[in-house]
N, C-alpha and C positions, 0 to 999 in steps of 0.2 A: 571891559574894563573902557574907562572913560579916552578918547584919543586924544592924547596931548601932544596936538600937532601947532599949537597957538604960542607955546612956550614951553618951559620948563617949571613942575611945582619947588617950592621950596621942601614939601612936608606931606605925605599924602597917609590919613587915617584909613585903615582899613580892617573889617570886620572879617575874621577866619569863617565863617559858615557861611557864606551867600550863594543863592540861585543863578545859577548861571554858570559863572566861575568862582572855584576856592579861593580864598583870601591867600594862601601858600601859594598858588600860581601865580597871583597878581603880584606878588611881593618877589616872587624870581624874575616875573618879567619886567617890573617896574626896577629892579637891582642891574637888571642886565641893559635895561635901553636905558634909565634913566640914574647911574649909579652915585648922583651926587644928591637926589631926592630923599630925605630922611622919610621913614617909615614906621608908622606905630601902629603895631596891631592889635586888635582887641577879639574875645570873645568870652561866652558866658552861659549860663545854662547852670546846671547842678553840678557843682564842684567834684568832677572826678577824675578820672585819670586822663581820660581822654582828652578832655578842656585844657591841662596841666601840660601834655602833650604835645597838644597844637601848640601851645605856643612857647613852649620852649625849641620846638622843629620852627616859627615862624624867627625868633632870636636868632638861631643857627644859618639862615637861611639869608639874613639879612639885616631884620627888623631892629632900629635902634631902641625900640623898647616897647613893651607888652603892657594892657591894659586889660583886667579882671573883670567883667561885669558882673553888677550894677557897681558904677563908677560916677562919685560927684563931679559936676561940673569942675571944682578948683582941684582934683585929683588931675581929669582932664587935662586943664591950664598949665598944671604944672609940670607934667610930661611932655607937653608942646612945647612951652619955656625950656627945659631941660634939654627935649633931644634938638632944640634950634638952634642950642647954642653949644651941643655936642660938639668936640673936635675927635678928629682918630676914627676906625672903622666900627662899622656898624655890629649886632649882634652882640654888644656891650652893652646889657641895663644901665641906667645909669641910678644914682643913689636913688631910694625912692617908686622905682620901678615897682613893677606888679607881677613880675612871674610867682604863678602859685607853688608852692609844694604841695607834694603827693602827702 
């Protein structure tokens, strides 16, 4: 994970399937180390129960929103803006959020 030693980011967008460190692990670490940083998690591939489960897990572990790939730039920007303006606890997908249903 990028060492966030220079300062704190307002928002991080992470994929859930990455080499080296999984997105779930990244979310846990971010929420513990930088609790004010907002997180958007994304994942994609064949729409399977595993993808849906991973996105739901990300939300339960503190992601402020999730996106199912592929998504448009407009969808990404909508989520980024909603999350930046969101108040309250993470894990509550804002209206228009993209957690898929199985």
